[in-house]
FIBAMAR-632790 format. One record per residue (C-alpha): x, y, z. Coordinates in steps of 0.5 Angstrom, whole numbers, padded with zeros to 4 digits, always signed. Example, Ala and Ser with C-alpha at 12.3 -4.5 7.8 and 13.67 -1.06 7.14 Angstrom:
<pts>
+0025-0009+0016/+0027-0002+0014/
</pts>
This chain:
<pts>
+0056-0033-0037/+0061-0037-0035/+0061-0044-0037/+0061-0048-0029/+0062-0055-0032/+0069-0058-0036/+0069-0065-0038/+0077-0066-0036/+0080-0063-0029/+0084-0060-0031/+0081-0056-0035/+0076-0054-0030/+0081-0051-0026/+0083-0047-0032/+0077-0045-0034/+0075-0042-0027/+0082-0038-0026/+0081-0034-0032/+0075-0033-0031/+0075-0030-0024/+0070-0033-0022/+0076-0037-0016/+0084-0035-0014/+0089-0039-0011/+0094-0036-0005/+0100-0033-0007/+0102-0041-0004/+0098-0044-0008/+0099-0040-0015/+0106-0044-0016/+0103-0050-0016/+0102-0053-0023/+0095-0054-0025/+0095-0060-0027/+0098-0063-0020/+0091-0061-0017/+0088-0066-0017/+0080-0068-0019/+0077-0069-0012/+0079-0062-0010/+0077-0060-0017/+0071-0063-0017/+0069-0060-0010/+0070-0052-0013/+0065-0054-0019/+0059-0055-0016/+0062-0049-0010/+0063-0044-0015/+0056-0047-0019/+0052-0045-0012/+0055-0038-0011/+0055-0036-0019/+0046-0039-0020/+0044-0034-0026/+0038-0032-0028/+0034-0034-0034/+0030-0028-0036/+0025-0027-0041/+0029-0030-0046/+0031-0037-0043/+0038-0035-0044/+0044-0034-0038/+0044-0027-0039/+0044-0021-0034/+0038-0016-0031/+0043-0011-0036/+0043-0014-0042/+0037-0017-0043/+0031-0013-0048/+0026-0012-0043/+0024-0009-0036/+0026-0014-0031/+0024-0012-0023/+0027-0015-0017/+0025-0016-0010/+0031-0018-0007/+0032-0022+0000/+0034-0016+0003/+0027-0013+0001/+0024-0018+0003/+0027-0018+0010/+0027-0011+0012/+0020-0009+0010/+0017-0015+0013/+0014-0018+0007/+0012-0025+0009/+0006-0025+0004/+0006-0025-0003/+0001-0019-0005/+0005-0016+0000/+0012-0016-0003/+0009-0016-0011/+0006-0008-0008/+0013-0006-0008/+0014-0010-0015/+0015-0003-0022/+0009-0003-0025/+0005-0008-0022/-0002-0007-0019/-0004-0012-0014/-0012-0013-0013/-0014-0017-0007/-0022-0015-0009/-0023-0022-0003/-0018-0024+0002/-0016-0031-0002/-0017-0030-0009/-0012-0023-0012/-0012-0022-0019/-0005-0018-0022/-0004-0014-0027/+0001-0011-0031/+0002-0005-0037/-0007-0005-0037/-0006-0013-0038/-0008-0019-0032/-0001-0022-0031/-0004-0030-0032/+0003-0032-0031/+0007-0035-0025/+0013-0039-0025/+0017-0042-0018/+0025-0042-0022/+0022-0041-0029/+0017-0047-0030/+0010-0045-0029/+0003-0046-0032/-0002-0040-0034/-0007-0037-0028/-0014-0040-0029/-0017-0033-0032/-0011-0030-0028/-0014-0033-0022/-0008-0034-0016/-0011-0037-0011/-0008-0037-0003/-0001-0033-0002/+0005-0036-0003/+0009-0035+0004/+0015-0032+0001/+0020-0034+0006/+0022-0040+0002/+0024-0036-0003/+0030-0032-0005/+0027-0027-0009/+0023-0024-0014/+0022-0022-0022/+0018-0019-0025/+0019-0019-0033/+0014-0015-0036/+0011-0017-0043/+0011-0020-0048/+0013-0029-0045/+0012-0033-0051/+0019-0035-0050/+0018-0037-0043/+0012-0042-0043/+0009-0041-0052/+0004-0038-0050/+0002-0031-0046/+0000-0025-0047/+0003-0017-0045/+0003-0017-0039/+0009-0020-0037/+0011-0027-0032/+0012-0028-0024/+0018-0032-0023/+0019-0034-0016/+0026-0036-0014/+0027-0041-0008/+0032-0041-0003/+0037-0048-0005/+0044-0049-0003/+0050-0045-0001/+0057-0047+0002/+0056-0044+0008/+0053-0048+0014/+0049-0044+0018/+0042-0040+0019/+0037-0036+0021/+0033-0036+0026/+0026-0030+0027/+0021-0030+0031/+0015-0024+0031/+0009-0022+0034/+0005-0016+0032/-0001-0012+0031/-0008-0017+0030/-0006-0023+0035/+0001-0024+0029/+0005-0029+0031/+0010-0032+0027/+0017-0037+0027/+0022-0038+0021/+0027-0043+0021/+0034-0042+0016/+0039-0047+0015/+0044-0049+0010/+0049-0056+0012/+0054-0058+0008/+0053-0066+0007/+0060-0068+0007/+0067-0066+0008/+0068-0065+0001/+0063-0060+0000/+0061-0064-0006/+0053-0064-0002/+0049-0059+0001/+0042-0058+0004/+0037-0052+0005/+0032-0053+0009/+0026-0048+0011/+0020-0047+0015/+0014-0042+0016/+0009-0041+0021/+0005-0036+0021/-0002-0035+0026/-0006-0028+0025/-0012-0025+0026/-0015-0019+0021/-0017-0011+0021/-0024-0015+0018/-0029-0018+0022/-0028-0025+0025/-0022-0026+0019/-0016-0031+0021/-0011-0035+0018/-0006-0040+0020/-0001-0042+0015/+0006-0047+0015/+0010-0046+0009/+0016-0053+0010/+0022-0052+0005/+0027-0059+0003/+0032-0058-0002/+0038-0063-0003/+0043-0061-0008/+0049-0065-0010/+0055-0067-0016/+0054-0073-0020/+0062-0075-0022/+0066-0069-0025/+0061-0067-0031/+0054-0067-0027/+0049-0064-0021/+0043-0067-0019/+0039-0062-0015/+0032-0066-0011/+0026-0062-0008/+0020-0061-0004/+0016-0056-0001/+0009-0056+0003/+0004-0051+0004/-0002-0052+0009/-0008-0045+0009/-0013-0044+0013/-0018-0038+0013/-0024-0038+0017/-0028-0033+0016/-0026-0030+0009/-0029-0027+0004/-0033-0029-0002/-0033-0023-0007/-0033-0017-0003/-0037-0011-0002/-0043-0007-0004/-0042+0000-0004/-0046+0004-0009/-0052+0007-0009/-0058+0008-0014/-0055+0015-0015/-0047+0014-0016/-0045+0016-0008/-0042+0011-0004/-0042+0008+0002/-0038+0009+0007/-0037+0003+0013/-0031+0001+0017/-0025-0001+0015/-0027-0008+0018/-0033-0009+0015/-0034-0015+0011/-0040-0021+0009/-0037-0026+0011/-0041-0032+0017/-0038-0035+0023/-0039-0042+0019/-0035-0040+0013/-0027-0043+0012/-0024-0044+0006/-0016-0049+0007/-0012-0050+0002/-0005-0055+0001/+0000-0055-0005/+0005-0062-0004/+0011-0060-0010/+0017-0065-0011/+0021-0063-0017/+0028-0066-0019/+0033-0063-0024/+0040-0066-0028/+0045-0060-0031/+0050-0065-0034/+0057-0061-0037/+0056-0065-0045/+0063-0061-0048/+0068-0055-0045/+0061-0050-0049/+0054-0053-0048/+0051-0056-0043/+0044-0061-0041/+0039-0059-0036/+0033-0065-0034/+0027-0061-0030/+0021-0065-0027/+0017-0062-0022/+0010-0064-0020/+0004-0061-0016/-0002-0062-0012/-0006-0058-0010/-0014-0059-0005/-0018-0054-0004/-0024-0054+0001/-0029-0048+0002/-0035-0047+0006/-0036-0039+0004/-0042-0034+0003/-0043-0028-0003/-0046-0023-0002/-0049-0019-0008/-0055-0015-0011/-0058-0016-0018/-0059-0007-0018/-0052-0008-0018/-0053-0002-0011/-0054-0001-0004/-0061+0002-0002/-0062+0008+0001/-0062+0004+0008/-0057+0000+0007/-0061-0007+0004/-0061-0010-0002/-0056-0016-0001/-0058-0022-0002/-0054-0028+0001/-0050-0034-0005/-0048-0040+0001/-0043-0045-0003/-0039-0051-0001/-0034-0055-0005/-0029-0059-0006/-0023-0059-0011/-0016-0062-0013/-0012-0060-0018/-0005-0063-0021/+0000-0061-0026/+0008-0064-0029/+0012-0061-0033/+0017-0064-0036/+0023-0058-0038/+0029-0062-0042/+0034-0057-0046/+0041-0055-0049/+0044-0048-0047/+0050-0047-0049/+0055-0042-0054/+0059-0044-0060/+0063-0040-0066/+0061-0038-0072/+0063-0031-0078/+0069-0030-0073/+0064-0029-0067/+0061-0032-0061/+0054-0034-0060/+0050-0037-0055/+0043-0041-0056/+0039-0046-0052/+0034-0050-0055/+0028-0054-0051/+0022-0058-0052/+0017-0058-0045/+0011-0062-0044/+0005-0060-0039/-0001-0063-0036/-0005-0059-0031/-0013-0063-0029/-0017-0060-0024/-0024-0063-0021/-0029-0059-0017/-0034-0061-0013/-0039-0058-0010/-0046-0059-0006/-0054-0057-0007/-0057-0051-0004/-0063-0048-0004/-0063-0042+0001/-0062-0036-0002/-0063-0031+0004/-0065-0022+0003/-0059-0020+0008/-0061-0015+0013/-0059-0008+0013/-0050-0007+0010/-0046-0007+0017/-0049-0015+0019/-0046-0019+0024/-0044-0026+0022/-0049-0030+0026/-0055-0026+0021/-0054-0033+0016/-0053-0040+0020/-0050-0045+0016/-0055-0048+0012/-0057-0056+0010/-0051-0058+0004/-0056-0063+0000/-0052-0069-0004/-0046-0066-0008/-0044-0067-0016/-0039-0065-0021/-0039-0058-0024/-0032-0058-0027/-0027-0062-0029/-0022-0061-0035/-0016-0062-0036/-0010-0058-0040/-0004-0060-0043/+0002-0056-0048/+0007-0058-0052/+0012-0054-0055/+0018-0054-0058/+0022-0047-0057/+0029-0046-0058/+0033-0038-0058/+0039-0034-0060/+0045-0029-0058/+0048-0027-0063/+0054-0022-0063/+0053-0019-0069/+0058-0014-0067/+0063-0013-0062/+0058-0008-0060/+0051-0010-0063/+0047-0017-0060/+0041-0019-0064/+0037-0024-0060/+0032-0029-0064/+0027-0035-0062/+0022-0038-0064/+0017-0042-0060/+0012-0048-0063/+0007-0050-0059/+0001-0056-0059/-0005-0053-0053/-0012-0059-0052/-0016-0058-0047/-0023-0063-0045/-0027-0062-0041/-0031-0056-0038/-0029-0049-0035/-0026-0048-0028/-0034-0045-0026/-0038-0050-0031/-0044-0049-0036/-0047-0053-0040/-0042-0054-0046/-0037-0058-0046/-0031-0057-0048/-0028-0063-0052/-0022-0064-0054/-0020-0056-0058/-0014-0057-0061/-0009-0050-0062/-0003-0050-0066/+0001-0043-0065/+0009-0041-0069/+0011-0034-0065/+0017-0031-0066/+0021-0027-0062/+0026-0021-0064/+0031-0017-0059/+0037-0013-0061/+0042-0009-0056/+0047-0004-0057/+0053-0001-0052/+0052+0006-0054/+0058+0006-0047/+0061+0001-0043/+0055+0002-0039/+0048+0003-0043/+0047+0000-0047/+0039+0001-0052/+0036-0005-0054/+0028-0006-0057/+0025-0013-0058/+0018-0015-0061/+0015-0021-0060/+0007-0025-0062/+0002-0027-0057/-0002-0032-0055/-0008-0034-0050/-0012-0039-0049/-0018-0036-0045/-0022-0039-0041/-0029-0035-0040/-0035-0036-0042/-0040-0031-0047/-0047-0030-0045/-0050-0036-0049/-0045-0041-0045/-0039-0042-0051/-0032-0041-0049/-0028-0036-0053/-0022-0037-0058/-0017-0035-0056/-0013-0028-0056/-0008-0026-0061/-0004-0020-0061/+0004-0017-0062/+0006-0013-0056/+0014-0009-0057/+0019-0005-0053/+0025+0000-0054/+0029+0002-0048/+0036+0005-0045/+0039+0001-0039/+0045+0004-0036/+0050+0003-0030/+0052+0009-0026/+0057+0010-0020/+0062+0004-0022/+0056-0001-0024/+0053+0000-0018/+0046+0003-0020/+0042+0001-0025/+0038+0004-0029/+0032+0003-0034/+0027+0007-0039/+0022+0004-0043/+0017+0006-0048/+0012-0001-0049/+0006-0002-0054/+0002-0007-0056/-0005-0011-0059/-0009-0015-0055/-0014-0019-0060/-0021-0022-0058/-0020-0021-0051/-0023-0023-0046/-0027-0017-0042/-0033-0018-0037/-0040-0017-0040/-0045-0017-0035/-0047-0023-0028/-0052-0028-0031/-0056-0027-0025/-0061-0034-0026/-0053-0038-0028/-0051-0034-0021/-0043-0033-0026/-0041-0027-0030/-0040-0028-0038/-0035-0024-0043/-0035-0022-0049/-0028-0021-0054/-0025-0014-0054/-0020-0011-0058/-0016-0007-0055/-0009-0002-0055/-0004-0001-0049/+0002+0004-0050/+0006+0007-0045/+0014+0008-0041/+0016+0005-0035/+0023+0008-0032/+0026+0005-0026/+0033+0006-0022/+0035+0000-0016/+0042+0000-0013/+0046+0003-0008/+0047+0010-0009/+0052+0010-0002/+0056+0005+0002/+0050+0004+0006/+0045+0007+0002/+0040+0002-0002/+0035+0005-0008/+0029+0002-0012/+0023+0008-0015/+0020+0006-0021/+0015+0010-0025/+0009+0008-0030/+0005+0012-0034/+0000+0008-0038/-0006+0009-0045/-0010+0003-0045/-0015+0004-0051/-0021-0001-0054/-0025-0002-0060/-0029+0005-0060/-0022+0008-0058/-0024+0011-0051/-0021+0009-0044/-0023+0002-0043/-0021-0002-0037/-0022+0004-0031/-0020+0001-0025/-0013+0000-0028/-0009+0005-0025/-0006+0011-0031/+0000+0012-0026/+0004+0009-0020/+0009+0010-0017/+0013+0006-0013/+0020+0007-0008/+0025+0004-0002/+0030+0006+0001/+0033+0005+0007/+0040+0007+0009/+0046+0007+0016/+0045+0012+0021/+0053+0015+0021/+0051+0018+0028/+0049+0011+0030/+0052+0006+0026/+0048-0001+0028/+0041+0002+0026/+0039+0002+0020/+0032+0006+0017/+0027+0005+0010/+0021+0007+0008/+0017+0005+0002/+0012+0009-0001/+0007+0007-0006/+0003+0012-0010/-0003+0010-0016/-0008+0015-0020/-0015+0015-0018/-0019+0009-0020/-0026+0008-0022/-0031+0002-0025/-0036+0004-0029/-0043+0003-0023/-0038+0000-0018/-0033+0004-0014/-0029+0009-0014/-0022+0011-0011/-0019+0018-0012/-0011+0019-0013/-0007+0018-0006/-0001+0015-0004/+0002+0009+0001/+0007+0008+0008/+0011+0004+0010/+0018+0005+0014/+0022+0000+0018/+0027+0001+0023/+0034-0006+0025/+0038-0005+0031/+0044-0009+0031/+0044-0011+0038/+0049-0016+0037/+0052-0019+0031/+0048-0026+0031/+0042-0021+0034/+0037-0016+0029/+0031-0012+0033/+0027-0010+0027/+0020-0006+0028/+0016-0005+0021/+0009+0000+0021/+0006-0001+0015/+0001+0004+0012/+0005+0010+0017/-0001+0015+0016/-0006+0011+0018/-0009+0012+0011/-0016+0009+0009/-0017+0007+0002/-0019+0002-0002/-0016-0004-0004/-0018-0005-0011/-0025-0004-0015/-0024-0009-0020/-0030-0014-0017/-0034-0009-0012/-0029-0008-0007/-0024-0008-0001/-0022-0003+0004/-0015-0003+0005/-0010-0005+0013/-0011+0001+0018/-0004+0002+0020/+0000-0004+0023/+0006-0006+0027/+0011-0012+0028/+0017-0013+0032/+0022-0018+0030/+0028-0021+0032/+0032-0024+0027/+0038-0029+0029/+0044-0032+0026/+0045-0039+0027/
</pts>
């Protein structure tokens, strides 16, 4: 990556001019660099950094996607805008190889390459998701893009599995004043307003700030479900002296959901056939709710120690709270009676709080050895996560009428005393190092290692009779990769990593499962086409996870699922092409095929689709250049759950049309599920029908 800071003003100008990141007008090129004034050069430094942010991808090293020996996909800001994907689940459905298992209205599992994605990050920092669950959805308007890094993520966190990492990249200050305002209306009472504005705060450009606000209010195709969400992000960034950059940010999100589904639909009958209900079918009651709030504050300071080495300190603090009144409908037998009875209700009320702190200190730079220049990163991080949940006693578990029932068949119960049902903390200390070695002009080697110390104390997410007392696990995981430049536009790559993941799930006897351990390997070819406007990736991957928590049953007395450890192997390949195929046409297409085997050599995790195809494309209409049109297509093979629901292979089509009313105003129409396909979102834990055809109209105005 181009060096962004120099200790001396002359070196700053020389480096930036030589790199081509800045150019001078003709009358200025004759002026000597030494005559330039330091304040102006310092301003150039911070502006250049803002315009040339580089993700550290899968290795913690600043490398381009093409040069990284793993598969990386990006859902960019154009996709988020054009397809109107304001919710993170909707956006992630377009990700190559990623499956969104939305089996409740407020909790979701993601899986990739056969395994649940356990790690979600924001700007490269984050902690593992409890049980692989993600509560609520991010408002994507706060982010510039979403990166999907598939395969082992050990170099990012020290813990992880063979699925991958989801990394949300924040919108940060830029060098220009201005922004946009958006107003949307649509199906099921959708009303949305959003504002994104950037302001250069000082005349010399050294300080800038960016404010992003989104307000969302909508009902749903599901009976009585409604969502209100407010999301705010404010970030200030500036230069400290000649060598430092300081960034401060605050984010707040408040989401209120009425009549949420806790759990999902029971569709099987005893003979294995499935019930057919309207897509609006819901198990919720009118008094139920699920409210969540999240506050996040972060600070970053980057300092150039020398022309080639930069030190960076990042601190991230997050606090979350949740208040729920929920209603779960389930069957002891796992199926409905012939008259659609057989469901039992479970009312639940809770209040929970969580907090996490992440401190990361690293040193990134380049060094010379054996006549060549190499890249390296060394880092130390400390993360702590605490959680506490209190639930109210209840003694009424009603037998429910035939489904689908109304939202008032069971009144809100008289809640009893409140008690702690789960609490605990997790601490991870890790030391990591990685280096990209230029072995020859064409061959690059990447080596890295993570040494972690994991401490956990408390109970699991659903409590239980066995506590976890000061469990300490220490593990060192290596990462090895290599890239070889076949031509200036194509390279071959390979990577290997150990994987390790602590597990919160319990066995039938109440004991926690031991950590999962395994290996992950990937080989592939990446190539750029059409003057580097189109990037293609072909990857073959294999992974083995030993002792992986696998659902084994439901304990009706303890009211919780129990798990057993299993050794699971995955292998498959992925193909992706993304970029421009013409001056006005963009294309992204990704195909994944997968094979999953359990310890007996037979298929396992049958709810994970074995083949998926994701396609999105858009173009400007030649005969009417003010008009841009595009479509997104998602296909997956059939899925099922033993003793549960099934979903045949199906295709879903979304489309948009955007018309430029003027240089400042654009009107965009989005239509989702264009063919009005009836389908199930997931069959992993019960089932929920997907949304029918919906539409939204958005006015975008440049400020």
